[in-house]
N, C-alpha and C positions, 0 to 999 in steps of 0.2 A: 279211657277214650276221651279225646279232646272234644269239647262241644262243637256242634256244626257252626260254620261261619254264617253270620247274619248277612242277608243281602243288603247292600248299601246302594242307594240311588243318588245320583247327582241332582241337586236342586238348581234351578235357574238363578241368575243374578237377582238378588232381592234388595230393593232399596229400603234402608232402615234409618230411623232417626232416633235421637236420644243420646244421653251421656254414655260415653264409653263405646259407642258403636260407630263404625264407619258408615259413610253415606252409601257405599256399595259394599255389600258383604256377601261372600259366597259361602254357603253352608252345605253340609252333607248330613242327611238325616237317615237313621236306620229305617228299615222297611216298616216297622210297627208305627212309626210316626207319620207315614204317608197317608193320604186319604184312602179310604177303603177301596175305591175303584182302582186307583193307581197301584195299590198293593196287590190286588188280584191280578192285574195285567202283568206285573213283574213276576209273580210266582208262576203264572201260566207260561210265560216265556222261558223261565228257568226249567220247568218240568219238560217242556218240549226239547230243550237243549240236552238235558240230562238223559232223556229217553232216546236220543239219537244213536242208534246202534253203530252207525258208521264212525262217529267220533269216538265212541267207546272202543271200537275195534282199533282205531289209530293209537289210542292210549295203551291198549293191551299189547299192540305190536311194539310200541316204544319200550314198554316194560320188559318184554321178552328180549328185545335187542340189547337193552342195557345189561340184562343178566348174562346174556351170551358173551358180550364183549368183556365184562368183568371176569367171567369164568376163564376166558382165554388169556387175559392179562389184567391182574388186579390193579395195576397202575395206569390202565388205559385212560381213564377220565382224569386222573390226577395230573398226568403230564400235559393234558390239554389246558388245564387251568394256568399253567406256567406261561403260556403264550403260544404263538404260531410262527412257523418258519417255512411257509410254502415257497416253492420255486416257480410256481406258475400262476398267472392270472388268466382265467377263462372268461372271455366275453362272448356269451352265447344268447340264443333265443330263449324266451320264457316258455316255449312249448313244453308241455308236460311229458312228451315222449323223448325228451333229450336231457336226461339226468347227467350232469357233468361228471361228478366223481365216479359214478357207476360205469360210464362209458369207457373211461380210461383206467379203471381198476385202481383208483387211489382212495385211501381212507380219509376220514375227516382230518383236517390240519395240513393236508398236502396240496390243496388247490384253493386259491382265492377266487371266488366266483362273482361275476356280475352278469345279470341276465335282463333283457328287455325284449319287447316285441320286435322281431326282425334283426336282432343282434346289431343294433345301430350305435355308432360312436359319433355323437353330435357335439360340436363345439359349444353349443348352447345348453347342453344337458349337464347340470351340476352333479347329478347322480353318477354318471359314468366318469366325468372328470375327477370326482372325488375318489372313486374306486381306483382309477389309474394312478392318481397321485399317491394315494396311501400305499398301494401295493408296490409302487416303484421306489418311493422315497423312504418309506418306513419299513416295509417288509423285504425290500431289496429282491424282488422276484427276478428271475433270470429270463423268463420267457412270457410273452403275452400272446395268447391264442385267441384269434378271432374265428369263431366257429359258426358257420351257417349249416342249414340242413335242407334236404329235399322235402317236397310237399309242405313248404313253409306257408302258413296262412297269410302272413304279412306280405310276402313276395307275390303270392297269388292275387291278393287284393290289389296290389300296386300294378300288376301286369294286366289285370282285367278291368281296370278303372272302376272297381267296386267302391261304393260309398257306404261306410259303416258308422259314421258319427264323428265324435271328437278325435278318434284315433287317426282320422284322415290327415290331420296336421302332421302327426308323427310319420305316417307312411309317405309323406311328401319327400322325405329323405331317400326312400327307395325309388320313388317315381323319378327323382332327379337322376339316379343311376340309369334307370330305364331310358330316359330322354337322352342322356349323354352317349349311350351306346345303342341308340335306336337303329342305326344302319346295320350294325352287326347282328342285332337280334332279329331284324326283319328278314335276314337271309336264312334263318333256321325255321323250316316249315313245321317240323314236329313240335307239338305244343309242350310235351313233357321236357324235351331237350331244350326248348327255348326257356322254359321256366328254370331248369337246372342251371342254364348259363346265366340267367339273371341272378340266381342265388350266388353263383361264383363271382360275378361282377360286383355284387353288393358286398361280399366278403372283401374283395380287393379294395373297394372304396373305403371300407371301415379300417382296413390295415393302413391305408394312406392317412386317414383322419387320425388314427392313433399315433402314427409316426410324427404327425404335425403338432401333437400336444407338447406344451412346454416342459412338462414333467419328464416326458420321454427324452426329448432332445437335451435337456439339462443333464440327465443321467449319462447320456452318451458323451456330452461335453466334459463331464467329470471322470470319464474313463470307466464308468460302471458297465459291466457286461450285461447287455440287454438285447434280446431279439424279439421281433414281432412276426407272427406267423399267420397265414391264412389257411384254414381247414374247412372241410365240408363233411358232415356226418350223414350217412344214408340210413333212413329208417328201414329200408327193405332188407338189409343184411347186418345192420349194427356196426358197420365198419366206418372208420374215419379216413378220409382221403386228404393227404397233404397236397394242397393246390399249387405248391411251388412258390408261393408269395412269402418271402422271408426278407426282412430288413434288419441289418445288424448295426447301422449307424446312419448319421445324417447325410453322409456322402452318397447314400444310395437312394435318396429322394430328390425330386426336382428342387433346384436352388430357391425357387420362388416361395416354397413352403418352409424353408429353414428359418428357425427363430434363434438358433445358436450357431456358433462357428464350427464348421466341420473339423474333424481331426486331420492331422497332417497328410496322411496317405489318402488323398482324395481322388475318387473316380471322376472322370470328366463330367461336367454338368450336363443337364438335359436328359438324364437317364430316367426321369420320372416314371414311376410304376404305372400310372394310368396310360402313358404312351405305350408301354410294353404289352398292355392287355391285348 
């Protein structure tokens, strides 16, 4: 049996002088070299973590899952090492009740996933920009799915003017959607129906933002087949609704948002999706 791993703690930057030593030297010391009080704190934290049954349950679940998958297909994990070729990019909410692969019944390797609070596609967010560019340019996905869901906490906070902290800056993207469609939303008396409509309008906005991304438009300009879709998942029945928001090329968005030349068979300008909402 291999000896247990020694706990290693990161020491702060220490200024040192003398021959052969840099003025700034970062060192890592084994637990035994730490002061007694610091060593006791580290061991105590480790015992708490190791005694956490919830985490042990997760590890046990993972082991069982790995065994089951290998029993079904001995090459299951080996083929994943070779790479991934998903056809879909899922941009959804971080909500724990909306597990992307499980909802659409796809195994690992079939769905490239990006999730954030409120399924927002912001032109200033390098995270979502990178996910879109990598999936489109490198993985060559065929479909980008923007997926909202009912009872979304982000949409609820944006609709109720709730203030929750730093996330308020992020939720301003959804509040912009609410402001843009204020007249339409004000005509819906039922609260749940009004919130559902804001979820849909937010999905529409993010479809539009995705289509305006240079990586998406460049793919279209180069003849790469790529469609962007707007979906909504309902927690109440586990079903996904296609909201009918689908864009297959730059000719289907308003000309003011185009960053590349549309293809030859162009639909008349001014069709902008937001105008159709």
